N, C-alpha and C positions, 0 to 999 in steps of 0.2 A: 557491658564490658566485663570480662571475666575477672574473678577475684584476684588472680595472680597479677593481672595487668593493673588493676586498681591499686594493689599493694605497691607495685613498682612505681606507679605514678606518685603515690604518697611518700615513698621512701626517697625518691629523687633519682632522675636519670639524665643523661645527655641526649637532647633531641635536636638534631640539626634541622634548620630551615632549608628545605630541599630546593636547589636551583633548577633551572630549566635548561636542558641541553639542546642547542640548536645547531643546524648546519650553517655553512657560510651563506646559504640562500635564505636563512632565518626561518627554516622549517624545523619541525620537531625531529631531533636525532634520536630515534627510538632506541637504538643499540646503546648509545652513550647515556641516555636517560636511565635505562635499566642498570647499566654499569655503575652509575652514580649511586643508585639505591644500594647496590651490593657493596660499594665502597664504604658506605656508612655502617652497614651490618657487619662487615669484616673488621671495621675499626672498633666495634664494641658499643656502638650507640644503642640507646634504649628505645629507639623508635625514630620516626621521621615525621616532619610536618610538611604537607604538600598543599599547594594552592595558597601559599602565604605570600608576604611581600617579596621574599627572596625568590619565589617561583615566578614572580612578575604578575601583578594584579591584572594585567591585560588578558590573561588566560580566562578570566571570568566573563569576558565579553563574548556573548553568543556568536558574534561575527568572527571572532578568532577561532572559536570552536575547540579549545584545547582543555577545558576544565575536566571533563570526564576522562578523555584519553590519558591525561597525565596522572590523574588519581588512579586510574586503572593499572597503568604500568607499575607504579610503586606497589600497589596492592598485590599484583602478581609476583613481584620479586620478593616481597616480604613473606609470601606463602604462609606456612604454618609457624613462622618464627614468633617468639614471644614479644617482639618489638611493638611498641604503641604506634597506632596509626592515627595521626591527627590531620584532619582536613580543614583547610582554611575556608571559611564561609563568610561571604560578604552580604551586607544589607543592600537595599531596604528589605522589608519583611518578605515580600513575594519572592524575590530572588533568593534570600537566605533559606526559605523553606524548600525551594527547588534544589538548591545545592546540598542542603543537609540530607534531603531524600536520596540524592545520588550517592553521597558519601556513605550513608547508612546501607544502601543497597550493595556497595562495594566492600562492606565489612569494616569500615573505619570505626574507631573507638570513641573519638571525641571530635566535636566541632570547635575549631578555634575561631571565635566570633569577634571580629573587630567592631566595637561599638561605634567607632568613628565612621564606619561605612554607611551609616544611616544619614550621613551628611549633616544638614542643619535641623534634623528632626528633633522634637522635644525629648527630654530624658524619659518621660512617660511612654512615648511612642517607641523609643529604642528598647526599653525594658519589656514592653509588650511583645515586640518582635523577637527578642532573645528568648523569651518564655516560649514562644511558638516553636522556635528551633529546638529548645530543650524538651519539647514533647516528642521530638523525633530521635534525638540522640543527646548524650551528656555534653555539657558545655565546658569549654576551656576559654575563659575570658581573655581578652587581649586589649591592653592599654598601649596603643601605638603612638610613637612620638610625632608631634605635628610636622617636623621637617620632612617626613616622608608620607604625609597624608593623614596623620592622626588629628585628634581633637582633645582638648583638655577636659577631664572629668574630675570633679572634686570628691571629697570624702562622702558626702551625702549620696551621690550616685552609686559609689561602690558599696556603701552600706546597704542600699536597696537592692543592688545587683546580687548581693550575697543572700538575700531572702529567697532567691530562686532555688528550689530544691535540686534542679538539674545541674547546677554549677559544681564541677569537680576540681577545677584548677583555674588559676589566673596567671597569665604571662604579663609581668609588669615591665613595660618598655617605654616609659616616657622620657628616658635619658635626663631625668631631673630628680634630685633627691627629695625635694619638697613633695612633688607629685607621687613619687614612690611611697613615701610615708603615708600619704592619704590612703592608699590601698592597704598597706600594712595595718594601719590603725583600724580601718573598716573591718578587716578580717578578725583582729583581736576583739573588737567590740561586738562582732556578730556571734561570737562563741563557736565559730566553725574552724578554728585553727587546726583542729585535729582531723578534719575531713575534707578541707579544701587545700590542695597543694599549691604552694606559690613557687613560680618559676621565674628566674630572672630573664628578662629580655633586654636588660641594660647592657649592651655590648661594651659600653665604656666603663663598666664597674663590676665585672663578672665575679672576680674573686672576693671582693669585699661584700658583695651581696650574699654570696654563699656562706661566708664566715660569720656574718653578723647575727647575734641573738637579739632579736627585737623584743620589745615589751609585749606582754600578753602571751608569751609562749610561741611567738610567731617566728618562723624561719623560712628562708627560701631554700628549697631542697634540691633543685635542679635548674637546668637552663634550657630554654627553647630559643635558639639564637642563630642569626645569620653567621656570626663568628664561628659557631660550631660546625658550619658547613665546610670549613677548611681546617686542615691539620686536626682532623677529628680524633684520631687515635691518641694524640697527645692531650687533647681536651678531655677524653675519657679518663686517662690516667690522672690528670689534674683534679678532675671532679672526685675521683675515688680517694685521692689524698686528702682533699678538703673534707669529705664526709668522714674519713677516718679521724681527723682532728676534731671535728664537731662531736662525733659520737663518743669518743674516748674522753673528752673533756680536757685534753692536754692544752697547754698554752699555745697560742697561734705562733708558729715559727715565722721569724722575720723573712725567711726565704720565700714563703708563700706570698707575703705582702710585696716582695720584690718582683715575683713573677706576675702578680696582679698588675703592677705598674707597667711591666713589659707588655702584657697582653693588651692593656689599654692603648699603649703607644702603637702597637702593631695594628690594632683595630682602627685607630685614627687614619692610618695609611690605607688599609684595605677598604674601609667604609667612606673614605674621602671626607673626613670631618672638616677639613680646611675649606671645603667648598659646599658646605651645607648638605653633605651626603649625596651630592648629585651623581658621583661615580660609584656608589655603593655596590650595586649589582654587578657592573662590569669589573669592579675590583675583586669581588668574590670569584668571578669567572676567571680572572687573570691568575689568581693563585691556584685554582683548580687546573688551569691550563698548564702551569709550570709543573704541577704534580702529575701530569699526564692523564688526568681524568676527563677533562674537556678538550675539544679540539681547538676552541677559540673562545673569545669573550663576547660573542655576538648576543645581542638582546633583540627582542621583538621590535622595539623602536630603534631604527638605525641611528637616531640622534643620541641614543643613550650610550655614551662611551666614557672612557677614563677622562678625568679632568686634567688640564695642563699641570704638569709637575707630579701627578699622582703615581705614574709609573716609577719615577725616580724614588718616590717615598716608599713604594712597595719594595723596590730593590734594597733600600736602606734597612727596613725592618727584616726582610728576608735573611740578610747576612748578619744582622745584629743579634737576632734571637733564634738560633737554630734549635734551641731547647723547646721552643713553642711548636715546632713542626716535625720533630723527629718521630719516626714510626716505631722506635724500639726503646 
């Protein structure tokens, strides 16, 4: 990874979790997939994460056959832009090595490795597998919430995870303050707060995560989020304002806390928190459809649709918080 990109990662940027554009026949819509990547670049995002939960984990299935094509499309659209290229990589070890090899060949900068994708493997087995991926490309750790396929890992796991020299960043997304602090404490105790960048993946607590000065000199500097896949230009401006407050040392404005609560409320609707996040991905697609970026909210699984009442809830936050989605 180039020094300029490494510095951007540590300084903190907005990284949308890249969705999958499909036709009504649930085939890859290549034109809209490319347009979606350009949408994020035009919005000022600091990179994209492809092959992650928001892209739909089903693309990792060889029978679906979309992992390499989807990563390739994003890489082509990113071209020579300075944006970070983050590739979602799933275990177990044999698959993760194969996917990391593909991502590295396509010029991706980091492998976002979900430890939970090793299923019920022991922590020793998971760490050994992540180390093998790290021999291929730098690691962006990923603590995924259990509601969408994650698994709980405690302080001791993350403390050992940080002993891997290949780790450059961690996305903290357990949607749980206790679990979040396990990772924060592990980073502080590892002595790597200066070289491992922490990114919030807690879509339910974005602003507070980015504003909080944790003990041990630890801060979350950016976000790699499904929420940043929508209303991205506004998210970039919000992140810039937060970083301005953090770096200047000024008192946290009450307005930022108010916006943080609004964003959490909006996210609850888009991610379908009321129904255990069942409609998370179609919720993201629905917002992008309204913005004219996607043609529909189709997912690879025909059964994956908005939950009852979710559309009305998206309508509510759409009209309640125009400041969260304005493009200027």
